[in-house]
C-alpha positions in Angstrom: 15.6 -19.1 -18.7 12.3 -17.1 -19.2 9.6 -17.6 -16.7 6.3 -19.1 -17.8 3.3 -17.3 -16.1 -0.4 -18.3 -16.0 -3.7 -16.7 -15.1 -5.4 -17.5 -11.8 -7.9 -20.2 -12.5 -9.5 -21.5 -9.3 -13.0 -22.2 -8.0 -12.1 -23.5 -4.5 -14.7 -22.8 -1.8 -12.1 -20.9 0.3 -11.4 -18.6 -2.7 -15.1 -17.8 -3.1 -15.5 -17.2 0.6 -12.5 -14.8 0.6 -14.0 -12.9 -2.4 -17.3 -12.5 -0.5 -15.5 -11.2 2.6 -13.4 -8.8 0.7 -16.4 -7.5 -1.2 -18.2 -6.9 2.0 -15.3 -5.1 3.6 -14.8 -2.9 0.5 -18.5 -2.0 0.6 -18.4 -1.2 4.3 -15.3 0.9 3.7 -17.0 2.9 1.0 -20.1 3.4 3.2 -17.9 4.6 6.1 -16.2 7.1 3.8 -19.5 8.4 2.7 -20.8 8.6 6.2 -17.7 10.6 7.4 -17.9 12.8 4.3 -21.6 13.6 4.9 -21.3 14.0 8.7 -18.1 15.9 8.9 -14.8 15.6 10.8 -16.4 15.8 14.2 -18.0 12.3 14.0 -14.6 10.6 13.9 -12.3 10.1 16.8 -10.0 12.8 15.3 -9.9 16.4 16.5 -7.9 19.6 15.9 -4.9 18.1 17.9 -4.9 14.6 16.4 -5.6 15.2 12.7 -4.0 12.0 11.4 -6.1 9.1 12.7 -6.3 5.4 12.2 -7.0 5.7 8.4 -3.6 7.3 8.0 -2.0 4.3 9.9 -3.7 2.0 7.4 -2.7 4.1 4.5 0.9 4.4 5.4 1.1 0.7 6.3 -0.2 -0.1 2.8 2.2 2.3 1.1 5.2 0.9 2.9 4.1 -2.6 2.2 3.8 -1.7 -1.4 7.4 -0.7 -1.6 8.5 -3.8 0.3 6.4 -6.1 -1.8 8.9 -5.6 -4.6 11.5 -7.5 -2.7 11.0 -10.7 -4.6 11.1 -8.9 -8.0 14.3 -7.2 -7.0 15.9 -10.5 -5.8 15.0 -12.1 -9.2 15.9 -9.3 -11.7 18.5 -7.2 -9.9 20.4 -9.8 -7.8 20.0 -12.7 -10.2 18.3 -15.3 -7.9 16.5 -17.4 -10.5 14.4 -19.3 -8.0 12.4 -16.1 -7.4 11.8 -15.5 -11.1 8.4 -17.3 -11.2 7.2 -15.0 -8.4 8.4 -11.7 -9.8 5.2 -10.9 -11.6 3.1 -11.5 -8.5 5.5 -9.3 -6.5 5.2 -6.3 -8.8 1.4 -6.7 -9.2 1.0 -6.9 -5.4 3.1 -3.7 -5.0 0.8 -1.8 -7.4 -2.5 -2.8 -5.7 -1.2 -2.2 -2.2 -0.1 1.4 -3.2 -3.5 2.0 -4.9 -5.3 0.7 -1.7 -3.2 3.0 0.5 -3.8 6.1 -1.7 -7.5 5.2 -1.9 -7.7 5.4 2.0 -5.8 8.7 2.0 -8.1 10.3 -0.7 -11.3 9.2 1.0 -10.1 10.4 4.4 -9.4 13.9 3.1 -13.1 14.7 3.4 -13.2 16.3 -0.1 -11.9 13.6 -2.5 -13.4 15.6 -5.4 -10.6 18.1 -4.9 -7.9 15.6 -5.6 -7.5 17.2 -9.0 -6.2 20.3 -7.2 -3.4 18.4 -5.6 -2.5 16.8 -8.9 -2.4 20.0 -10.9 -1.0 22.5 -8.3 2.3 21.6 -6.8 4.0 23.3 -3.9 7.6 21.9 -4.3 8.5 23.3 -0.8 6.2 20.6 0.6 7.3 17.0 1.0 3.7 16.0 0.3 4.0 17.3 -3.2 7.2 15.3 -3.7 5.4 12.2 -2.6 2.6 12.6 -5.2 5.3 12.4 -7.9 7.0 9.5 -6.2 3.7 7.5 -5.9 2.7 8.0 -9.6 6.2 7.2 -10.7 6.3 4.0 -8.6 3.1 2.8 -10.3 4.4 3.6 -13.7 7.8 1.9 -13.1 6.0 -1.2 -11.7 3.7 -1.4 -14.8 6.8 -1.0 -17.0 8.5 -3.8 -15.1 5.5 -6.1 -15.6 5.6 -5.3 -19.4 9.2 -6.2 -19.9 8.8 -9.2 -17.7 6.6 -10.9 -20.3 8.1 -9.3 -23.4 9.8 -11.8 -25.6 13.6 -11.3 -25.6 13.5 -8.7 -22.9 15.7 -10.8 -20.5 18.3 -11.4 -23.2 18.5 -7.7 -23.9 18.9 -6.9 -20.2 15.7 -4.8 -20.1 14.3 -6.8 -17.2 17.3 -6.1 -15.0 17.4 -2.4 -16.0 13.6 -2.1 -15.1 14.2 -4.0 -11.8 17.2 -1.8 -10.9 15.2 1.4 -11.6 12.2 0.2 -9.6 14.5 -0.7 -6.7 16.1 2.7 -6.6 12.8 4.5 -7.0 11.1 2.6 -4.1 14.0 3.4 -1.8 13.5 7.1 -2.6 9.7 6.7 -2.2 10.1 5.2 1.3 12.6 7.8 2.3 10.1 10.4 1.2 7.4 8.8 3.4 9.8 8.9 6.4 10.7 12.5 5.6 7.1 13.5 6.0 7.6 12.9 9.7 11.4 13.5 9.9 11.0 17.1 8.6 8.4 18.1 11.2 10.3 20.3 13.6 7.4 21.1 15.9 6.8 17.5 17.0 9.6 16.1 19.3 8.5 12.5 18.5 9.0 13.0 14.7 11.9 15.3 14.0 14.8 12.9 13.3 17.0 11.9 10.4 16.8 8.2 11.3 13.1 8.3 10.2 14.1 7.7 6.6 16.1 4.4 7.2 13.6 3.3 9.8 10.8 3.6 7.2 12.9 1.7 4.6 13.4 -1.1 7.1 9.7 -1.1 8.0 8.7 -1.2 4.3 11.0 -4.2 3.7 9.6 -6.1 6.7 6.0 -5.2 6.1 6.2 -5.9 2.3 8.0 -9.1 2.7 5.5 -10.3 5.3 2.5 -9.2 3.2 3.9 -11.0 0.1 4.5 -14.2 2.1 0.9 -14.2 3.4 -0.6 -13.5 -0.1 1.7 -16.1 -1.8 0.8 -18.7 0.8 -3.0 -18.1 0.3 -2.6 -18.3 -3.5 -0.4 -21.4 -3.3 -3.1 -23.1 -1.3 -5.7 -22.2 -3.9 -3.7 -22.3 -7.2 -1.1 -25.0 -6.6 2.1 -25.9 -4.7 4.7 -23.5 -6.1 6.6 -22.7 -2.9 9.4 -25.1 -2.4 11.4 -25.6 0.8 14.5 -23.8 -0.4 12.6 -20.6 -1.3 10.8 -20.8 2.1 14.1 -21.0 3.9 15.5 -18.1 2.0 12.3 -16.1 2.6 12.5 -16.8 6.4 16.1 -15.7 6.6 15.5 -12.6 4.6 12.5 -11.6 6.6 14.4 -12.2 9.8 17.1 -9.7 8.6 14.4 -7.1 7.9 12.8 -7.5 11.3 16.2 -7.3 13.0 16.9 -4.1 11.1 13.6 -2.6 12.3 14.4 -3.5 15.9 17.9 -2.0 15.6 16.8 1.3 14.1 14.0 1.6 16.6 16.5 1.2 19.4 18.8 3.8 17.8 15.8 6.2 17.4 14.8 6.0 21.0 18.4 6.0 22.4 19.1 9.2 20.4 15.9 10.8 21.7 16.6 9.8 25.3 20.1 11.3 25.0 18.8 14.7 24.1 17.5 16.6 27.1 14.7 18.3 25.2 13.3 14.9 24.0 13.4 13.0 27.3 9.8 14.0 28.2 8.4 12.4 25.0 10.5 9.4 25.5 9.2 8.9 29.0 5.7 9.3 27.6 6.1 6.7 24.8 8.2 4.2 26.8 6.6 4.4 30.3 3.7 6.7 30.8 1.8 6.7 27.5 -0.9 4.3 28.3 -2.1 2.6 25.1 0.9 4.0 23.2 3.3 2.5 25.7 1.4 -0.9 25.6 1.5 -0.9 21.8 5.2 0.1 21.7 6.3 -2.9 23.8 3.8 -5.2 22.1 5.3 -4.4 18.7 8.8 -4.8 20.1 8.1 -8.2 21.6 5.2 -9.8 19.8 5.8 -8.0 16.5 9.6 -8.1 16.6 11.4 -10.5 19.0 8.8 -13.4 18.7 8.7 -13.5 14.8 12.5 -13.2 14.8 12.7 -16.3 16.9 10.2 -18.1 14.7 12.1 -17.2 11.6 15.5 -18.2 12.9 14.3 -21.6 14.0 15.6 -24.5 11.9 13.5 -25.6 8.9 10.6 -23.1 9.1 7.5 -24.6 7.4 4.7 -22.7 5.7 2.6 -22.4 8.8 5.5 -21.1 11.0 6.5 -18.6 8.3 3.0 -17.4 7.9 2.5 -17.0 11.6 5.8 -15.0 11.8 4.7 -12.9 8.8 1.3 -12.1 10.4 3.0 -11.0 13.6 5.3 -8.8 11.6 2.3 -7.1 9.9 0.5 -6.6 13.2 3.7 -5.3 14.8 4.4 -2.9 11.9 0.8 -1.6 12.2 1.3 -1.0 16.0 4.6 0.6 15.3 3.1 3.1 12.9 0.2 3.8 15.3 2.6 4.8 18.0 4.7 7.0 15.7 1.8 8.7 13.9 -0.9 9.0 16.7 1.4 8.9 19.7 3.5 11.6 18.2 0.5 13.9 17.9 -1.0 13.0 21.3 2.1 14.3 23.1 1.6 18.1 23.8 3.5 20.5 21.6 6.4 22.2 23.4 5.5 25.7 22.4 7.9 27.3 25.0 10.6 24.7 25.8 11.5 24.7 29.4 8.4 26.6 30.5 5.0 25.5 31.9 2.2 26.7 29.8 -1.4 26.9 31.2 -4.5 28.0 29.5 -8.1 27.1 28.5 -7.3 25.0 25.5 -5.7 21.8 26.9 -2.2 23.4 26.9 0.4 20.9 28.0 -2.1 18.0 28.2 -2.0 14.8 26.3 -4.5 14.8 23.4 -7.2 12.2 23.6 -8.0 10.0 20.6 -10.2 7.0 20.3 -10.6 5.5 16.8 -14.2 5.4 15.6 -15.8 2.5 13.8 -16.1 4.3 10.5 -12.4 5.1 10.6 -11.5 1.4 11.1 -13.9 0.4 8.3 -12.3 2.8 5.9 -8.9 1.4 6.6 -10.1 -2.2 6.3 -11.9 -1.3 3.1 -8.6 0.0 1.6 -7.0 -3.3 2.4 -9.9 -5.2 0.9 -10.0 -3.1 -2.2 -6.3 -3.7 -2.8 -6.7 -7.5 -2.5 -9.8 -7.5 -4.7 -7.8 -5.6 -7.4 -5.0 -8.2 -7.0 -7.4 -11.2 -7.5 -9.2 -9.5 -10.4 -5.8 -8.7 -12.1 -4.6 -12.2 -11.6 -7.7 -13.6 -13.3 -7.1 -11.6 -16.5 -3.3 -11.2 -16.5 -0.8 -14.0 -16.8 1.4 -13.4 -13.7 0.7 -16.5 -11.6 3.6 -19.0 -11.5 2.8 -22.6 -12.5 2.7 -25.2 -9.7 6.1 -26.5 -8.7 5.4 -30.1 -9.9 4.5 -28.7 -13.3 7.8 -26.7 -13.5 9.8 -29.8 -12.5 8.1 -31.9 -15.2 8.8 -29.1 -17.7 
C-alpha cells in the first residue's frame, strides 16, 4: 500500500523554542567561522601537528550519521518492512540535511571557503578526498531521487522505489567506506593505518544514524502526533542494539590487532592507558556510549524515554569515539625513525597539545543547527511527515 505523507503543521511552544535555539546556534556558528577566517589558523586550538580539530569531529559525525539515517528507508524499500514505510521520507530527508550540515562545517573550516570551486573542478584521483567529493554529491542526488519516486504515483507498483532504495543502500556503504579509507590509507599515523577502519566506520554510521533518527523522530512525534507505535519502537531498539554491539566488537578487533603488532604497541598504550583526555574519552565511549545504551536497549519493553536516552548516549559515545580516532591519532608523535629515539628542537617525540577553542565548538554546533533548521524548513513545505498513528488506524 502507498504511504500517505503530510507537511509539518505545528505551532507548539516547544517547536518555536527549538527554532529560536537552532537559529541562535546557526548564527553563532557563522560568526565563529567568520572570526576564524579573519583571524587565521593560530586563534584556534589547532596547530601544525594537530590540523584536524573539533570541527572535523563534528563534520565526520554528521556525515556518518547522514549515511546511517537512511536505515529506516532501507528497511522499508529494500527489506520490505511495511511498518517503516510512513517514516521512509523523513529518513531520506534527514540523511540529506545531515550530510549538508557536515559538509558546511568542513567548507567553513577550510579557511578559504571561496576556493571550494577549485576542489569541485580539479580532481586528483590519486587522493581519497577527491573520491569522497564524488561520493557526497552522488549520495545527495540518490537521496533526492529516492524522495521523488517515493511520492510518484505508481512508482511502488513499478518497483522503482525498491530500485532507488537498493541503489542508495549500496552507495551509502561505499560512501562510509570511503570516509574510513581517509584514515585507513594514512600510513604515517600508527593509530590510523588499518583495513578495519572501513567496516568500523560503517558500523559507526549505522549506530549514529539510527540514534539520530530516533531522537529527531521522537521530537517530531511529540510536536506532530503519535506515529511511533510500540512494535516499531521495539524493532528500533533491537536494531540499534545490534549496531552498538557491532561498533564495540570492531573497536575491540581494531585495538587487539594494534596491540598484537610490536610497532603499534606504543600508540595502544597511549590511547588505552597513558593518553590523558584521550584515554578517558575512550573508556567513556566504551562504557557510557556502548555498554550502557546496549543494556538499555536490550531491556524488555523499552519505552520512548528509554530508547531516546539510549540514542542520546550512542550519539555522545560516537562523538567521543571519533574525537579519540581523529585528534588522538594526530596527538601521538609520528614514528619518523621506528625503533630510534629522535631528539630535536621541534617537539620531536612529544605528544601534541590540543585544546579546542570556543569558535571551533560553535562552528560544529552551528553545522548541527543548520542541518536541523533545513530539516524543519523542508518538512514545512514538502509532504514527508507521516500521519499520526490514530489517523492511520482510522484510515
